[in-house]
C-alpha positions as CSV (number, residue, x, y, z in Angstrom):
1,X,-96.0,-114.6,0.8
2,X,-99.8,-114.6,1.3
3,X,-99.9,-118.3,1.3
4,X,-97.5,-118.5,4.2
5,X,-99.8,-116.5,6.5
6,X,-102.6,-118.9,5.7
7,X,-100.2,-121.8,6.2
8,X,-99.4,-120.6,9.7
9,X,-103.1,-120.1,10.5
10,X,-103.8,-123.6,9.4
11,X,-101.0,-125.0,11.6
12,X,-102.4,-122.9,14.5
13,X,-105.9,-124.4,14.0
14,X,-104.6,-127.9,14.2
15,X,-102.5,-127.5,17.4
16,X,-104.4,-128.6,20.5
17,X,-102.4,-126.4,22.9
18,X,-102.8,-123.2,24.7
19,X,-102.3,-119.7,23.2
20,X,-98.8,-119.2,24.7
21,X,-97.5,-122.6,23.6
22,X,-99.1,-122.0,20.2
23,X,-97.2,-118.7,19.8
24,X,-93.9,-120.4,20.8
25,X,-94.5,-123.2,18.3
26,X,-95.5,-120.8,15.5
27,X,-92.5,-118.6,16.2
28,X,-90.2,-121.6,15.9
29,X,-91.9,-122.7,12.7
30,X,-91.8,-119.2,11.2
31,X,-88.1,-118.9,12.0
32,X,-87.4,-122.3,10.4
33,X,-89.3,-121.3,7.3
34,X,-87.5,-117.9,7.1
35,X,-84.1,-119.7,7.4
36,X,-85.2,-122.2,4.7
37,X,-86.2,-119.3,2.4
38,X,-82.9,-117.5,3.1
39,X,-81.0,-120.6,2.1
40,X,-83.2,-121.2,-0.9
41,X,-84.1,-117.8,-2.4
42,X,-85.9,-119.2,-5.4
43,X,-88.2,-121.4,-3.3
44,X,-91.9,-120.8,-3.6
45,X,-94.8,-121.8,-1.3
46,X,-95.0,-125.3,-2.8
47,X,-91.3,-125.9,-2.0
48,X,-91.8,-124.7,1.5
49,X,-94.8,-127.0,2.0
50,X,-93.0,-129.9,0.4
51,X,-90.0,-129.4,2.8
52,X,-91.9,-128.8,6.0
53,X,-95.1,-130.8,5.3
54,X,-98.8,-129.9,5.5
55,X,-100.2,-128.1,8.5
56,X,-101.8,-131.3,9.7
57,X,-98.4,-133.1,9.5
58,X,-96.6,-130.3,11.4
59,X,-99.3,-130.3,14.1
60,X,-99.1,-134.1,14.3
61,X,-95.4,-134.0,14.8
62,X,-95.8,-131.6,17.8
63,X,-98.6,-133.7,19.2
64,X,-96.5,-136.8,19.1
65,X,-93.9,-135.0,21.3
66,X,-96.6,-134.1,23.9
67,X,-97.2,-136.4,26.8
68,X,-100.6,-138.2,27.1
69,X,-101.6,-136.2,30.3
70,X,-100.9,-132.9,28.5
71,X,-103.2,-133.9,25.6
72,X,-105.9,-135.2,27.9
73,X,-105.8,-132.1,30.0
74,X,-106.3,-129.9,26.9
75,X,-109.3,-131.9,25.8
76,X,-110.8,-131.9,29.3
77,X,-110.5,-128.2,29.5
78,X,-112.2,-127.7,26.1
79,X,-115.0,-130.1,27.2
80,X,-115.4,-128.2,30.5
81,X,-115.7,-124.8,28.7
82,X,-118.2,-126.3,26.2
83,X,-120.3,-127.7,29.1
84,X,-120.3,-124.4,30.9
85,X,-121.3,-122.5,27.7
86,X,-124.2,-125.0,27.0
87,X,-125.4,-124.8,30.6
88,X,-125.4,-121.0,30.5
89,X,-127.3,-120.9,27.2
90,X,-129.9,-123.4,28.5
91,X,-130.3,-121.4,31.7
92,X,-130.7,-118.1,29.8
93,X,-133.3,-119.8,27.5
94,X,-135.2,-121.2,30.5
95,X,-135.2,-117.8,32.2
96,X,-136.4,-116.1,29.1
97,X,-139.3,-118.7,28.8
98,X,-140.3,-118.1,32.4
99,X,-140.3,-114.3,31.9
100,X,-142.4,-114.5,28.7
101,X,-144.7,-117.1,30.2
102,X,-145.2,-115.0,33.4
103,X,-145.9,-111.9,31.3
104,X,-148.4,-113.8,29.1
105,X,-150.2,-115.2,32.2
106,X,-150.4,-111.7,33.8
107,X,-151.8,-110.2,30.6
108,X,-154.5,-112.9,30.3
109,X,-155.5,-112.7,33.9
110,X,-155.6,-108.9,34.0
111,X,-157.9,-108.7,31.0
112,X,-160.3,-111.2,32.5
113,X,-159.6,-113.6,29.7
114,X,-160.7,-111.4,26.9
115,X,-159.9,-108.0,25.5
116,X,-162.1,-104.9,25.6
117,X,-162.0,-102.4,22.8
118,X,-163.4,-98.9,23.3
119,X,-164.8,-98.0,19.9
120,X,-164.4,-94.2,20.5
121,X,-160.7,-94.6,21.3
122,X,-160.1,-97.2,18.7
123,X,-161.5,-95.2,15.7
124,X,-161.0,-91.7,17.1
125,X,-163.3,-90.1,14.5
126,X,-162.9,-86.3,14.1
127,X,-165.6,-84.2,12.5
128,X,-164.9,-82.0,9.6
129,X,-166.9,-78.8,9.0
């Protein structure tokens, strides 16, 4: 069922655990759903969702079984990664500004503050016979 793949993806999105633990949880859920469908061959996606609950409910059930330190560790890790990414982006933006500013200052000082145009080079007029 196409809906089941989306159902599993939605469950995965709501689980605040690492990749390996997510895979284990999703494997357990997938096996449970397959067992349910084998026992109830006429069941559709709505029946599966009614039996197992919404993705948020399933994720909440697994979160309830997690200890508080486990949950806090996951959130701290995500916050650390986000902080590192923001700091890296800010540093790159600052370096880009310094490079552009330096190039602009060099250009202005090398031209004496104004530009000189040589009319012969600028218009490069060729004579026709």
